[in-house]
C-alpha positions as a printed NumPy array, in Angstrom:
array([[ 102.069,  -64.737,   40.207],
       [ 101.166,  -63.475,   36.749],
       [ 101.017,  -67.038,   35.437],
       [  98.892,  -68.148,   38.373],
       [  96.411,  -65.307,   38.019],
       [  96.184,  -66.138,   34.33 ],
       [  95.412,  -69.759,   35.223],
       [  92.77 ,  -68.658,   37.715],
       [  91.223,  -66.322,   35.184],
       [  91.156,  -69.072,   32.569],
       [  89.546,  -71.459,   35.057],
       [  86.951,  -68.854,   35.929],
       [  86.098,  -68.278,   32.277],
       [  85.823,  -72.007,   31.668],
       [  83.534,  -72.765,   34.586],
       [  81.323,  -69.814,   33.803],
       [  80.924,  -70.844,   30.182],
       [  77.662,  -72.233,   28.859],
       [  78.714,  -75.892,   29.057],
       [  79.57 ,  -75.547,   32.763],
       [  76.885,  -73.125,   33.936],
       [  74.683,  -75.836,   35.474],
       [  77.605,  -77.567,   37.169],
       [  79.189,  -74.44 ,   38.62 ],
       [  76.702,  -71.594,   38.972],
       [  78.828,  -70.284,   41.87 ],
       [  82.232,  -70.901,   40.301],
       [  84.893,  -71.725,   41.158],
       [  83.093,  -73.674,   43.915],
       [  80.992,  -76.692,   42.952],
       [  78.08 ,  -75.672,   45.164],
       [  74.661,  -75.886,   43.536],
       [  71.128,  -74.977,   44.579],
       [  68.527,  -77.73 ,   44.548],
       [  65.716,  -75.287,   43.835],
       [  64.79 ,  -72.218,   41.808],
       [  67.545,  -69.576,   41.962],
       [  65.061,  -66.929,   40.832],
       [  62.925,  -67.286,   43.971],
       [  65.496,  -68.33 ,   46.576],
       [  65.646,  -66.288,   49.793],
       [  67.845,  -66.479,   52.873],
       [  64.743,  -66.918,   55.024],
       [  64.165,  -70.261,   53.267],
       [  66.685,  -71.616,   55.803],
       [  66.189,  -71.582,   59.57 ],
       [  68.366,  -69.824,   62.086],
       [  70.152,  -72.239,   64.45 ],
       [  68.224,  -70.648,   67.312],
       [  65.012,  -72.015,   65.786],
       [  66.498,  -75.505,   65.893],
       [  67.531,  -75.107,   69.529],
       [  63.963,  -75.516,   70.817],
       [  63.725,  -79.149,   69.77 ],
       [  67.431,  -80.   ,   69.558],
       [  69.105,  -78.345,   72.573],
       [  71.878,  -80.956,   72.783],
       [  72.874,  -80.475,   69.163],
       [  72.663,  -76.681,   69.427],
       [  74.851,  -76.643,   72.539],
       [  77.457,  -78.743,   70.731],
       [  77.432,  -76.517,   67.668],
       [  77.455,  -73.159,   69.49 ],
       [  81.013,  -71.907,   69.798],
       [  82.364,  -74.529,   67.399],
       [  84.556,  -73.694,   64.424],
       [  81.546,  -74.492,   62.234],
       [  79.506,  -71.826,   64.04 ],
       [  82.174,  -69.163,   63.417],
       [  83.171,  -70.363,   59.956],
       [  82.111,  -67.071,   58.375],
       [  83.179,  -64.603,   61.064],
       [  86.546,  -66.206,   61.931],
       [  88.903,  -63.179,   61.707],
       [  91.911,  -65.22 ,   60.539],
       [  89.869,  -66.77 ,   57.748],
       [  88.327,  -63.397,   56.911],
       [  91.781,  -61.812,   56.738],
       [  93.116,  -64.443,   54.376],
       [  89.94 ,  -64.409,   52.294],
       [  90.103,  -60.622,   51.975],
       [  93.761,  -60.716,   50.943],
       [  92.886,  -63.33 ,   48.33 ],
       [  90.033,  -61.142,   47.09 ],
       [  92.446,  -58.297,   46.414],
       [  95.293,  -60.324,   44.974],
       [  93.123,  -62.436,   42.627],
       [  90.633,  -59.718,   41.702],
       [  87.777,  -61.592,   43.375],
       [  88.366,  -65.012,   41.835],
       [  88.549,  -66.729,   45.232],
       [  85.305,  -65.275,   46.597],
       [  82.907,  -68.122,   45.817],
       [  85.6  ,  -70.751,   46.323],
       [  85.768,  -69.866,   50.023],
       [  82.165,  -68.765,   50.447],
       [  80.775,  -72.021,   49.081],
       [  81.754,  -73.802,   52.289],
       [  81.986,  -70.981,   54.815],
       [  78.527,  -69.562,   54.019],
       [  76.679,  -71.79 ,   51.567],
       [  73.377,  -70.001,   52.195],
       [  74.946,  -66.615,   51.539],
       [  76.481,  -67.97 ,   48.347],
       [  73.351,  -69.418,   46.739],
       [  71.549,  -66.195,   47.585],
       [  74.447,  -64.128,   46.185],
       [  74.46 ,  -62.076,   49.382],
       [  78.194,  -62.124,   50.08 ],
       [  79.73 ,  -58.678,   49.705],
       [  83.287,  -57.406,   50.084],
       [  83.836,  -54.385,   52.335],
       [  87.324,  -52.845,   51.88 ],
       [  86.949,  -50.904,   55.154],
       [  86.792,  -54.004,   57.344],
       [  89.838,  -55.516,   59.035],
       [  93.384,  -55.1  ,   57.765],
       [  92.762,  -56.062,   54.15 ],
       [  88.989,  -55.712,   53.993],
       [  86.325,  -58.258,   54.887],
       [  83.083,  -59.895,   53.857],
       [  79.51 ,  -59.426,   54.981],
       [  76.32 ,  -61.336,   54.394],
       [  72.755,  -61.305,   55.712],
       [  70.645,  -63.044,   58.336],
       [  71.327,  -66.662,   59.177],
       [  73.976,  -66.82 ,   56.443],
       [  76.255,  -65.25 ,   59.072],
       [  75.998,  -68.477,   61.075],
       [  78.487,  -70.195,   58.775],
       [  78.177,  -73.969,   58.735],
       [  74.913,  -74.146,   60.649],
       [  72.198,  -76.735,   61.305],
       [  70.181,  -75.972,   58.207],
       [  73.227,  -75.843,   55.964],
       [  74.183,  -79.444,   56.691],
       [  70.671,  -80.797,   57.016],
       [  69.456,  -79.376,   53.712],
       [  72.339,  -80.895,   51.731],
       [  70.519,  -83.039,   49.194],
       [  73.204,  -84.339,   46.857],
       [  76.912,  -84.934,   46.353],
       [  78.289,  -83.161,   43.265],
       [  81.534,  -85.107,   43.128],
       [  80.934,  -86.367,   39.566],
       [  80.705,  -82.791,   38.333],
       [  84.107,  -81.721,   39.635],
       [  87.191,  -81.36 ,   37.458],
       [  89.047,  -83.659,   39.868],
       [  86.239,  -86.241,   40.144],
       [  86.864,  -85.935,   43.874],
       [  84.98 ,  -84.479,   46.808],
       [  86.006,  -80.907,   47.446],
       [  85.462,  -77.204,   46.821],
       [  81.875,  -77.316,   48.15 ],
       [  80.865,  -80.249,   45.937],
       [  77.288,  -80.51 ,   47.219],
       [  73.765,  -79.321,   46.497],
       [  71.766,  -77.426,   49.086],
       [  67.956,  -77.382,   48.954],
       [  65.467,  -74.745,   50.071],
       [  62.49 ,  -77.117,   50.186],
       [  62.169,  -77.103,   54.013],
       [  63.055,  -80.821,   54.159],
       [  65.593,  -81.737,   56.849],
       [  67.869,  -84.58 ,   55.824],
       [  69.896,  -86.745,   58.158],
       [  71.086,  -90.219,   59.18 ],
       [  67.87 ,  -91.439,   60.854],
       [  65.645,  -93.533,   58.614],
       [  62.6  ,  -93.356,   60.904],
       [  62.669,  -89.734,   62.037],
       [  59.393,  -87.838,   62.263],
       [  58.86 ,  -84.255,   63.29 ],
       [  55.79 ,  -82.075,   63.821],
       [  57.867,  -79.043,   62.839],
       [  59.293,  -79.991,   59.436],
       [  59.527,  -82.7  ,   56.814],
       [  62.295,  -85.248,   57.253],
       [  64.194,  -87.459,   54.847],
       [  66.808,  -90.159,   55.328],
       [  70.181,  -89.391,   53.759],
       [  72.827,  -92.071,   53.422],
       [  75.321,  -89.351,   52.51 ],
       [  75.071,  -87.928,   56.035],
       [  76.398,  -91.205,   57.47 ],
       [  79.63 ,  -91.147,   55.474],
       [  82.903,  -89.26 ,   55.383],
       [  82.123,  -88.189,   51.813],
       [  79.709,  -85.689,   53.323],
       [  82.575,  -83.998,   55.175],
       [  84.924,  -84.38 ,   52.218],
       [  82.84 ,  -81.968,   50.186],
       [  84.448,  -79.126,   52.131],
       [  87.455,  -80.73 ,   53.805],
       [  89.209,  -81.186,   50.487],
       [  90.268,  -78.01 ,   48.696],
       [  91.747,  -77.943,   45.201],
       [  93.32 ,  -74.952,   43.506],
       [  90.748,  -73.956,   40.873],
       [  93.415,  -73.069,   38.331],
       [  95.827,  -76.002,   38.541],
       [  93.713,  -78.538,   40.535],
       [  96.522,  -79.016,   43.056],
       [  95.152,  -80.316,   46.396],
       [  95.82 ,  -77.414,   48.757],
       [  93.955,  -79.188,   51.563],
       [  93.242,  -82.923,   51.525],
       [  91.96 ,  -83.965,   54.949],
       [  89.317,  -86.2  ,   53.385],
       [  91.825,  -87.91 ,   51.082],
       [  94.197,  -88.478,   54.008],
       [  91.374,  -90.355,   55.718],
       [  90.288,  -92.136,   52.539],
       [  93.608,  -93.966,   52.177],
       [  94.074,  -94.622,   55.892],
       [  93.549,  -97.661,   58.146],
       [  90.503,  -95.857,   59.564],
       [  88.714,  -95.921,   56.229],
       [  89.612,  -99.596,   55.84 ],
       [  88.027, -100.233,   59.249],
       [  84.886,  -98.324,   58.141],
       [  85.494,  -95.622,   60.731],
       [  83.955,  -92.407,   59.419],
       [  84.794,  -88.776,   60.215],
       [  81.622,  -88.705,   62.307],
       [  82.952,  -91.485,   64.559],
       [  85.699,  -89.191,   65.874],
       [  84.369,  -85.661,   65.385],
       [  80.734,  -86.124,   66.45 ],
       [  81.411,  -87.873,   69.753],
       [  83.087,  -86.808,   73.027],
       [  86.885,  -86.733,   72.987],
       [  87.108,  -89.757,   75.289],
       [  85.01 ,  -91.758,   72.829],
       [  87.189,  -90.621,   69.915],
       [  90.207,  -91.924,   71.82 ],
       [  88.519,  -95.304,   72.172],
       [  87.608,  -95.364,   68.477],
       [  91.264,  -94.865,   67.538],
       [  92.604,  -97.345,   70.083],
       [  90.093, -100.1  ,   69.34 ],
       [  89.785,  -99.245,   65.627],
       [  86.009,  -99.62 ,   65.674],
       [  83.199,  -97.265,   64.664],
       [  81.687,  -95.544,   67.682],
       [  78.471,  -97.557,   67.469],
       [  80.442, -100.801,   67.809],
       [  82.198,  -99.832,   71.034],
       [  80.982, -101.651,   74.132],
       [  79.176,  -99.412,   76.611],
       [  79.776,  -96.331,   74.499],
       [  77.241,  -94.294,   76.474],
       [  76.087,  -92.307,   73.472],
       [  72.392,  -93.07 ,   73.754],
       [  69.629,  -90.523,   74.167],
       [  67.019,  -88.637,   72.188],
       [  67.746,  -86.885,   68.917],
       [  65.01 ,  -84.355,   69.713],
       [  62.669,  -83.401,   72.508],
       [  59.739,  -85.744,   72.397],
       [  61.64 ,  -88.203,   70.249],
       [  62.146,  -91.839,   71.065],
       [  65.264,  -93.089,   72.91 ],
       [  68.032,  -94.161,   70.564],
       [  71.135,  -96.268,   71.051],
       [  73.321,  -93.511,   69.648],
       [  72.912,  -89.77 ,   69.205],
       [  75.761,  -87.8  ,   67.651],
       [  77.192,  -84.688,   69.245],
       [  77.589,  -81.634,   67.015],
       [  80.771,  -80.017,   68.339],
       [  82.938,  -81.242,   65.453],
       [  85.985,  -80.731,   67.658],
       [  89.285,  -80.532,   65.799],
       [  92.59 ,  -78.882,   66.643],
       [  91.792,  -75.157,   66.623],
       [  91.859,  -73.875,   70.214],
       [  92.686,  -70.271,   69.319],
       [  89.979,  -68.509,   67.324],
       [  86.772,  -69.138,   69.32 ],
       [  88.2  ,  -67.781,   72.602],
       [  89.707,  -64.885,   70.645],
       [  86.209,  -63.951,   69.479],
       [  84.711,  -64.528,   72.914],
       [  81.697,  -66.369,   71.502],
       [  79.447,  -68.342,   73.827],
       [  80.682,  -71.905,   74.121],
       [  83.993,  -70.977,   72.525],
       [  86.192,  -71.725,   75.522],
       [  84.485,  -75.073,   76.034],
       [  85.289,  -76.024,   72.46 ],
       [  88.85 ,  -74.768,   72.834],
       [  89.319,  -76.936,   75.924],
       [  88.003,  -79.97 ,   74.025],
       [  90.376,  -79.206,   71.138],
       [  93.297,  -79.073,   73.571],
       [  92.252,  -82.423,   75.023],
       [  92.178,  -83.932,   71.547],
       [  95.615,  -82.549,   70.736],
       [  97.054,  -83.841,   74.002],
       [  95.844,  -87.364,   73.291],
       [  96.608,  -87.787,   69.598],
       [ 100.384,  -88.299,   69.441],
       [ 103.113,  -90.165,   71.312],
       [ 106.873,  -89.694,   71.493],
       [ 109.714,  -92.186,   71.65 ],
       [ 113.386,  -91.281,   71.998],
       [ 116.75 ,  -92.998,   72.263],
       [ 120.398,  -91.936,   72.296],
       [ 123.154,  -93.869,   70.54 ],
       [ 126.876,  -93.05 ,   70.853],
       [ 128.776,  -93.243,   67.575],
       [ 132.329,  -94.548,   67.123],
       [ 133.623,  -90.967,   66.909],
       [ 132.049,  -90.121,   70.258],
       [ 129.165,  -88.096,   68.815],
       [ 125.795,  -88.796,   70.459],
       [ 122.754,  -89.133,   68.231],
       [ 119.321,  -88.497,   69.702],
       [ 116.534,  -90.012,   67.609],
       [ 112.986,  -88.845,   68.347],
       [ 110.046,  -90.699,   66.842],
       [ 106.638,  -89.014,   66.662],
       [ 103.685,  -91.392,   66.329],
       [ 100.273,  -90.367,   64.999],
       [  98.245,  -92.651,   67.266],
       [  94.73 ,  -91.253,   67.167],
       [  94.088,  -88.964,   64.184],
       [  92.277,  -90.458,   61.211],
       [  94.13 ,  -88.013,   58.957],
       [  97.65 ,  -86.62 ,   58.823],
       [  99.258,  -84.596,   61.593],
       [  98.871,  -81.778,   60.946],
       [  96.039,  -81.674,   58.438],
       [  94.049,  -78.982,   56.607],
       [  96.398,  -76.235,   55.319],
       [  99.521,  -78.262,   56.049],
       [ 101.845,  -75.515,   54.821],
       [ 100.442,  -73.116,   57.439],
       [  99.818,  -75.372,   60.476],
       [ 102.831,  -75.743,   62.783],
       [ 103.627,  -79.023,   64.55 ],
       [ 107.187,  -79.073,   65.839],
       [ 109.697,  -80.623,   68.219],
       [ 111.311,  -78.663,   71.015],
       [ 114.434,  -80.379,   72.323],
       [ 116.678,  -79.286,   75.192],
       [ 119.716,  -81.301,   76.335],
       [ 121.545,  -80.275,   79.518],
       [ 124.405,  -81.698,   81.568],
       [ 124.216,  -82.582,   85.249],
       [ 124.876,  -78.964,   86.228],
       [ 122.109,  -77.625,   84.017],
       [ 124.341,  -76.216,   81.314],
       [ 122.782,  -76.456,   77.863],
       [ 124.389,  -78.81 ,   75.383],
       [ 121.685,  -78.409,   72.709],
       [ 118.517,  -76.406,   72.228],
       [ 116.191,  -76.619,   69.224],
       [ 112.633,  -75.526,   68.544],
       [ 112.158,  -72.951,   71.322],
       [ 110.175,  -69.912,   70.198],
       [ 112.279,  -66.772,   69.898],
       [ 111.593,  -63.254,   71.171],
       [ 109.328,  -62.636,   68.155],
       [ 107.239,  -65.74 ,   68.899],
       [ 108.656,  -67.461,   65.818],
       [ 110.413,  -70.777,   65.299],
       [ 114.187,  -70.503,   64.841],
       [ 115.992,  -71.852,   61.807],
       [ 116.723,  -75.563,   62.101],
       [ 113.548,  -76.425,   64.014],
       [ 112.178,  -79.866,   63.116],
       [ 108.675,  -79.098,   61.899],
       [ 106.136,  -81.568,   60.586],
       [ 104.705,  -79.547,   57.769],
       [ 104.454,  -79.467,   53.978],
       [ 106.392,  -76.78 ,   52.135],
       [ 104.36 ,  -75.075,   49.418],
       [ 105.797,  -73.473,   46.287],
       [ 104.341,  -71.337,   43.527],
       [ 104.24 ,  -72.061,   39.802],
       [ 107.9  ,  -71.121,   39.458],
       [ 108.926,  -73.482,   42.247],
       [ 109.606,  -70.643,   44.664],
       [ 108.788,  -71.057,   48.334],
       [ 107.902,  -71.327,   51.045],
       [ 104.548,  -70.037,   49.84 ],
       [ 101.843,  -69.334,   52.43 ],
       [  99.086,  -67.827,   50.295],
       [  96.748,  -70.64 ,   49.143],
       [  95.887,  -68.986,   45.827],
       [  99.58 ,  -68.98 ,   44.879],
       [ 100.261,  -72.629,   45.717],
       [ 101.118,  -74.865,   42.759],
       [ 102.722,  -77.788,   44.597],
       [ 104.713,  -79.081,   47.574],
       [ 108.46 ,  -79.518,   47.246],
       [ 108.722,  -81.101,   50.696],
       [ 106.182,  -83.204,   52.585],
       [ 106.697,  -84.06 ,   56.232],
       [ 103.297,  -84.568,   57.816],
       [ 102.595,  -87.752,   59.778],
       [ 100.033,  -90.182,   58.29 ],
       [  97.376,  -91.998,   60.351],
       [  98.956,  -94.75 ,   62.496],
       [ 102.301,  -93.681,   61.002],
       [ 105.392,  -91.982,   62.396],
       [ 108.277,  -89.656,   61.556],
       [ 111.82 ,  -89.55 ,   62.938],
       [ 114.043,  -86.619,   63.775],
       [ 117.739,  -86.857,   64.659],
       [ 119.889,  -84.513,   66.747],
       [ 123.661,  -84.744,   67.222],
       [ 125.421,  -83.506,   70.351],
       [ 128.783,  -83.838,   72.093],
       [ 129.507,  -84.197,   75.775],
       [ 132.221,  -81.93 ,   77.188],
       [ 135.309,  -83.658,   78.485],
       [ 134.677,  -85.22 ,   81.858],
       [ 130.875,  -85.069,   81.503],
       [ 129.02 ,  -88.379,   81.379],
       [ 125.546,  -87.497,   82.668],
       [ 122.976,  -85.514,   80.764],
       [ 119.205,  -85.012,   80.534],
       [ 117.038,  -84.849,   77.438],
       [ 113.709,  -83.012,   77.388],
       [ 111.503,  -83.405,   74.298],
       [ 108.195,  -81.646,   73.654],
       [ 105.785,  -81.856,   70.729],
       [ 104.085,  -78.488,   70.228],
       [ 101.291,  -77.251,   67.964],
       [  99.627,  -74.064,   66.805],
       [  97.296,  -73.385,   63.899],
       [  99.407,  -70.644,   62.338],
       [ 102.582,  -68.672,   62.896],
       [ 102.978,  -65.24 ,   64.428],
       [ 103.905,  -63.901,   60.999],
       [ 100.597,  -65.195,   59.618],
       [  98.643,  -63.495,   62.398],
       [ 100.555,  -60.253,   61.854],
       [  99.851,  -60.401,   58.123],
       [  96.138,  -61.096,   58.429],
       [  94.924,  -59.403,   61.614],
       [  94.553,  -55.68 ,   62.197],
       [  95.129,  -55.937,   65.942],
       [  98.249,  -57.506,   67.425],
       [  97.539,  -60.992,   68.78 ],
       [ 100.215,  -63.214,   70.273],
       [  99.584,  -66.649,   68.802],
       [  99.395,  -69.313,   71.526],
       [ 100.658,  -72.857,   71.224],
       [  99.967,  -76.074,   73.076],
       [ 102.336,  -78.743,   74.346],
       [ 100.773,  -81.915,   72.965],
       [ 103.032,  -84.397,   74.707],
       [ 106.536,  -84.67 ,   76.172],
       [ 109.164,  -87.075,   77.499],
       [ 112.422,  -87.026,   79.441],
       [ 115.523,  -89.189,   79.211]])
């Protein structure tokens, strides 16, 4: 830990030095302001409610999404606060750059030690809205060439306060604001600016959702993040099955108007950005949260498939082989903080009378996974190689990687014996998922919350 904090401190000193001041004014993030920092004000950006009048469809999609609660998410806040204390504030801008870009460029993000279990962060006005309409649509530039990794990540974008709304429509006109076409908004690189996270001290990729996509069959087929996460779940399923961008699907049904009074268009993107988190929005009780949680569950229940077979060895031992296929995610399963997400197999084998011959992966009385559970997860270690490590600021590498790549698969094997005289048996296999463990919730949250999980898919033999 001492070595890691030293590395973080060194990184902070470097990026704040004169030669890096223009590239990283909000170090260690790579966020920059396309404007005058001396005159910038939070009110330079619009509240999402102002956008709702002309863009009700987009507002409805965004409201209750993980983007809408990016700043107030209590699990994120708990981890962020713990990082604030353990790194003496060196992670503040790293997280804030993406979770409240407007608050960051205005330097209105403050730590309150009295909030939550470990403290918490506050900001002002529309900066509380997290990743909101005006955050994305005032992004003016990609700062990838200014990063130490020469990769998208750690808020590698510029945000402008010039009242110009940028987006993917080349012919948009509005009586309410200036508009400008942005090719960046049509590409996955736009998303990669936040959905890649590198440790600012050692540059290790803590989160690499964008890179997982970049080297996948989806990228080769020119399928962008937007083709799966800015369309209904049923359309995302078709994109993955047909391996075509959403606009190239026959009868995609995505037409409409981008704004009230606008002209009809062949395709209008939704703004729900549905992923795999079905826990936090309902926990907060925000409007639209349950709808987004239900969509996330639907995505999870349509992304993977199981295969299983049993082979009897010469010594009489039976080997059950379970194969998990990543059929419809354009990134790894799981993705994001792969050392925290939990994707696991639950296997129960019984004889004809119902007596258990094998059980693996069933949650215990403490809502935790028992030892020996097959879990598709990366194992993080610190700078001394010690793990598992679950605090992002301490991660220096992975000593085990077991996530499932796009269109790829992983196998798991279980051995079992049949009692003498028993020839019939039944195998039940489930693939389960949750965003974090019970121990993580207990560490980060002040109030006790039992972490739910979802059965993604199952099969019987």
